[in-house]
C-alpha positions, 0 to 999 in steps of 0.5 A: 469414230472420234477421238472422244468416243475412242478415249471413252471406250479405251477407259471403259475397258481399261479394267479388263484383262484383254490387253490386245483390245485395248492396245488396238483401241488405243492405236485408233485413238492415236491415229486419230489424234494424229490425223487431227493434228497433222493440219497444223503440222504435227508438233512433239509437244502437242503429242506429249500433251495428248499423252499427259491428258490420257495419263490424267484421265486414266488416273481419274478413272481409278483414283476412287477405286480400292487403290493406294492413292500414294501408289496411284500418284506415283504412277501418273507422276512418273509417266509425266516425267518420262513423256517430258524426257522423250522428244521422238514421236515414235517413242512417245507412242510406245511410251503410250502403250506402256501407260496403257498396259501399267493402268491396265494392271493397276486394280489387280496389282494394288488389291495385294501390293500392300500385303505382299510384293511376291503376290504383286509379282505373281499377279503382274506376270499372270496378267501379262501371260494370261493367254499362256499355259500357266502353271504354278511352277512356271509362275514361281520360277519367273519371280524366283520363289518355290512353288510350294511357298507361292501356293501357301501365300496365294490363298492366304493373300487372294482368297483363291487357290492359284488354279482357280484364280487362273480360271477366274481371270481367263474366264473374265477375259472370255466374257469380254470376247463373247460380248464384243466379238463373233468368234466361235466358243471354240475359238474363244476357249483356245485363245484364253488357254483352255485345252478343250471347249468342253472344259472351258464350258465347264469352267465358265458355268462353275463360275457364272452359273450359265454357259458361254452361249447363254451369256453371249445370248444374254448380252445380245438382248441387253443391246 
């Protein structure tokens, strides 16, 4: 797959929760870029240009979404400054990973950023640990607030209870795995942080109206 197709694939999946997947795609994109450039002798300036263009593509992808434009503009410009300050290829690659993760969080962060910095911190923590066994107490401790306070403002700002929001995000993550892998329902349920396949199927149907198997079959029909 060439670099253009890989970049398109990366951007098409940047909104999803599965960060492992988008980082895998980014690694392929980066390797493709490096291999194409080696014939001319790899230059740090060339790597920087690659990251700057990717940063701009991600900025463009999110610009028309429900996000504060000043916030998005600030993210883009800060990354450009960081790119210019680094002069080692390995460190530039790691910065590229940080760029990918930051943009993958931006939709959820900015839905609530202006209303509550505490909710923003909670959502960021949840996004970065979505496959873990998350609890209200664990998230509250991580951002240094009481669990009762976090619970009370969560519904007010998000429109879901804490547990419902966690399940919603996990189900969105599972949809991606159902579409793009051949893993069993049991394996997907475990990877997405559900304690049992039965519970996973129950929650999946609650949010989507169909079972995971039915969802997967519908996706296969589409393609």
